[in-house]
C-alpha positions as a Python dict, from the first residue, in 0.01 Angstrom:
ca = {
    (1, 'M'): (0, 0, 0),
    (2, 'P'): (-87, 127, -350),
    (3, 'T'): (16, 479, -445),
    (4, 'D'): (-265, 519, -700),
    (5, 'P'): (-592, 583, -509),
    (6, 'S'): (-795, 408, -780),
    (7, 'T'): (-621, 80, -700),
    (8, 'F'): (-681, 112, -324),
    (9, 'R'): (-913, -175, -229),
    (10, 'I'): (-1139, -140, 72),
    (11, 'A'): (-1359, -403, 232),
    (12, 'V'): (-1661, -269, 420),
    (13, 'S'): (-1810, -513, 668),
    (14, 'C'): (-2162, -397, 742),
    (15, 'G'): (-2408, -684, 755),
    (16, 'G'): (-2677, -783, 997),
    (17, 'T'): (-2931, -508, 1049),
    (18, 'G'): (-3022, -183, 876),
    (19, 'G'): (-2839, 15, 1144),
    (20, 'H'): (-2514, -135, 1018),
    (21, 'V'): (-2598, -203, 651),
    (22, 'F'): (-2719, 146, 554),
    (23, 'P'): (-2424, 343, 701),
    (24, 'G'): (-2182, 86, 555),
    (25, 'L'): (-2347, 103, 216),
    (26, 'A'): (-2346, 485, 221),
    (27, 'T'): (-1974, 481, 309),
    (28, 'A'): (-1901, 223, 39),
    (29, 'Q'): (-2085, 433, -221),
    (30, 'A'): (-1895, 747, -118),
    (31, 'L'): (-1562, 563, -142),
    (32, 'A'): (-1653, 416, -481),
    (33, 'E'): (-1750, 763, -607),
    (34, 'R'): (-1399, 873, -508),
    (35, 'G'): (-1254, 603, -729),
    (36, 'R'): (-1177, 337, -468),
    (37, 'Q'): (-1242, -31, -526),
    (38, 'V'): (-1493, -132, -260),
    (39, 'A'): (-1639, -470, -166),
    (40, 'L'): (-1923, -513, 83),
    (41, 'W'): (-1894, -800, 331),
    (42, 'L'): (-2239, -902, 458),
    (43, 'S'): (-2387, -1184, 666),
    (44, 'G'): (-2607, -1311, 384),
    (45, 'K'): (-2933, -1253, 572),
    (46, 'K'): (-3245, -1200, 361),
    (47, 'V'): (-3305, -864, 530),
    (48, 'E'): (-2986, -727, 367),
    (49, 'A'): (-3092, -795, 7),
    (50, 'P'): (-3337, -503, -45),
    (51, 'S'): (-3077, -252, 76),
    (52, 'L'): (-2839, -351, -205),
    (53, 'A'): (-3056, -202, -482),
    (54, 'G'): (-2829, 34, -671),
    (55, 'W'): (-2503, -118, -543),
    (56, 'S'): (-2298, -244, -837),
    (57, 'G'): (-1982, -344, -653),
    (58, 'P'): (-1883, -687, -529),
    (59, 'V'): (-2062, -842, -232),
    (60, 'V'): (-1909, -1114, -15),
    (61, 'S'): (-2153, -1314, 199),
    (62, 'V'): (-2022, -1477, 513),
    (63, 'P'): (-2284, -1659, 720),
    (64, 'S'): (-2278, -1535, 1078),
    (65, 'E'): (-2516, -1465, 1362),
    (66, 'G'): (-2532, -1259, 1677),
    (67, 'F'): (-2403, -1383, 2010),
    (68, 'P'): (-2677, -1422, 2269),
    (69, 'S'): (-2655, -1268, 2615),
    (70, 'G'): (-2565, -1516, 2884),
    (71, 'F'): (-2452, -1874, 2844),
    (72, 'S'): (-2671, -2129, 2669),
    (73, 'L'): (-2648, -2410, 2417),
    (74, 'R'): (-2715, -2147, 2152),
    (75, 'S'): (-2406, -1952, 2261),
    (76, 'V'): (-2192, -2263, 2205),
    (77, 'R'): (-2339, -2304, 1855),
    (78, 'V'): (-2293, -1935, 1775),
    (79, 'T'): (-1930, -1950, 1891),
    (80, 'G'): (-1873, -2229, 1639),
    (81, 'S'): (-2051, -2024, 1372),
    (82, 'L'): (-1834, -1719, 1441),
    (83, 'L'): (-1514, -1928, 1430),
    (84, 'R'): (-1627, -2069, 1096),
    (85, 'A'): (-1692, -1714, 973),
    (86, 'V'): (-1337, -1611, 1071),
    (87, 'W'): (-1196, -1909, 881),
    (88, 'L'): (-1406, -1840, 569),
    (89, 'C'): (-1307, -1472, 574),
    (90, 'Y'): (-942, -1559, 623),
    (91, 'R'): (-943, -1794, 324),
    (92, 'R'): (-1120, -1538, 104),
    (93, 'M'): (-900, -1245, 212),
    (94, 'R'): (-582, -1448, 173),
    (95, 'R'): (-671, -1504, -196),
    (96, 'D'): (-780, -1145, -258),
    (97, 'P'): (-666, -918, 27),
    (98, 'P'): (-805, -566, 67),
    (99, 'D'): (-571, -279, 148),
    (100, 'A'): (-794, -185, 444),
    (101, 'L'): (-1109, -304, 616),
    (102, 'L'): (-1382, -84, 763),
    (103, 'G'): (-1600, -264, 1015),
    (104, 'M'): (-1935, -101, 1088),
    (105, 'G'): (-2000, -315, 1395),
    (106, 'S'): (-2243, -601, 1452),
    (107, 'Y'): (-2179, -972, 1466),
    (108, 'S'): (-2116, -978, 1092),
    (109, 'S'): (-1794, -777, 1142),
    (110, 'V'): (-1634, -1036, 1370),
    (111, 'G'): (-1519, -1271, 1092),
    (112, 'P'): (-1386, -1005, 854),
    (113, 'V'): (-1212, -802, 1127),
    (114, 'L'): (-1036, -1100, 1285),
    (115, 'A'): (-934, -1238, 944),
    (116, 'A'): (-802, -897, 835),
    (117, 'R'): (-603, -864, 1157),
    (118, 'A'): (-452, -1213, 1108),
    (119, 'L'): (-347, -1110, 756),
    (120, 'R'): (-209, -774, 878),
    (121, 'V'): (-469, -575, 687),
    (122, 'P'): (-531, -239, 858),
    (123, 'V'): (-868, -230, 1037),
    (124, 'V'): (-1084, 72, 1120),
    (125, 'L'): (-1405, 30, 1317),
    (126, 'H'): (-1696, 272, 1313),
    (127, 'E'): (-1929, 317, 1609),
    (128, 'A'): (-2227, 546, 1553),
    (129, 'N'): (-2389, 502, 1895),
    (130, 'A'): (-2329, 678, 2227),
    (131, 'V'): (-2314, 337, 2394),
    (132, 'P'): (-2085, 114, 2189),
    (133, 'G'): (-2212, -226, 2083),
    (134, 'R'): (-2063, -552, 2206),
    (135, 'A'): (-1900, -631, 1872),
    (136, 'V'): (-1717, -297, 1847),
    (137, 'L'): (-1606, -315, 2210),
    (138, 'F'): (-1470, -666, 2155),
    (139, 'L'): (-1314, -593, 1814),
    (140, 'S'): (-1161, -258, 1915),
    (141, 'R'): (-856, -435, 2059),
    (142, 'F'): (-780, -566, 1707),
    (143, 'A'): (-840, -235, 1525),
    (144, 'D'): (-586, 22, 1419),
    (145, 'A'): (-843, 295, 1484),
    (146, 'V'): (-1201, 333, 1604),
    (147, 'A'): (-1405, 615, 1453),
    (148, 'I'): (-1672, 729, 1696),
    (149, 'A'): (-1964, 967, 1650),
    (150, 'F'): (-1981, 1091, 2009),
    (151, 'P'): (-1689, 1257, 2188),
    (152, 'E'): (-1712, 1041, 2499),
    (153, 'P'): (-1895, 716, 2432),
    (154, 'R'): (-1991, 520, 2741),
    (155, 'A'): (-1881, 160, 2770),
    (156, 'S'): (-2172, -75, 2825),
    (157, 'S'): (-2186, -215, 3176),
    (158, 'G'): (-1967, -520, 3222),
    (159, 'T'): (-1795, -494, 2885),
    (160, 'G'): (-1480, -315, 2990),
    (161, 'R'): (-1294, 0, 2900),
    (162, 'W'): (-1332, 194, 2577),
    (163, 'P'): (-1007, 186, 2371),
    (164, 'S'): (-767, 479, 2385),
    (165, 'R'): (-735, 483, 2004),
    (166, 'A'): (-1094, 599, 1956),
    (167, 'C'): (-1111, 902, 1726),
    (168, 'P'): (-1412, 1129, 1795),
    (169, 'S'): (-1496, 1272, 1456),
    (170, 'A'): (-1696, 1021, 1259),
    (171, 'R'): (-2043, 1120, 1143),
    (172, 'S'): (-2280, 857, 1021),
    (173, 'P'): (-2280, 867, 642),
    (174, 'A'): (-2636, 738, 642),
    (175, 'C'): (-2735, 1057, 825),
    (176, 'A'): (-2574, 1273, 558),
    (177, 'S'): (-2742, 1082, 275),
    (178, 'S'): (-3077, 1096, 458),
    (179, 'R'): (-3049, 1472, 503),
    (180, 'A'): (-2973, 1509, 131),
    (181, 'S'): (-3279, 1303, 36),
    (182, 'W'): (-3499, 1499, 279),
    (183, 'R'): (-3386, 1822, 112),
    (184, 'R'): (-3462, 1680, -234),
    (185, 'D'): (-3807, 1563, -122),
    (186, 'A'): (-3894, 1890, 52),
}
């Protein structure tokens, strides 16, 4: 691990929807302002592109898609897609490993989180919701820590127990940046 904070490299996996992209982008911007080297890892969906206005750091696109509820032919295809995403992330991270990975949840975090874990890169997950999403519940077993916004998040029915390493203290950075913009606009 680097001793100079300016050489500390962080990957922020935050693709998919605005609920994951905007908090991840706000966190990435805050880390970059503190002198960290930050790369965004996104799913490459068209919906993500407009949110990147103003981001000057590196962006890694890893095609991925959400896992459907229940079993279907689509779930078999998506499983293959997620395995491919893990492999692509592993190859990319092996060449240029981050010092830590922050996963903001969603299907687009599956590949980066599992690749980081395989390469022994520390992983922190962030869950902003009172009811954790399926991706964070699944990935929490591979994380070194899970930052949660609510003191006692409820596990979704049928998804199992919430991990004991959850740390109740995380606030959504998108909320802080929104409040600041509301104050400026008022």
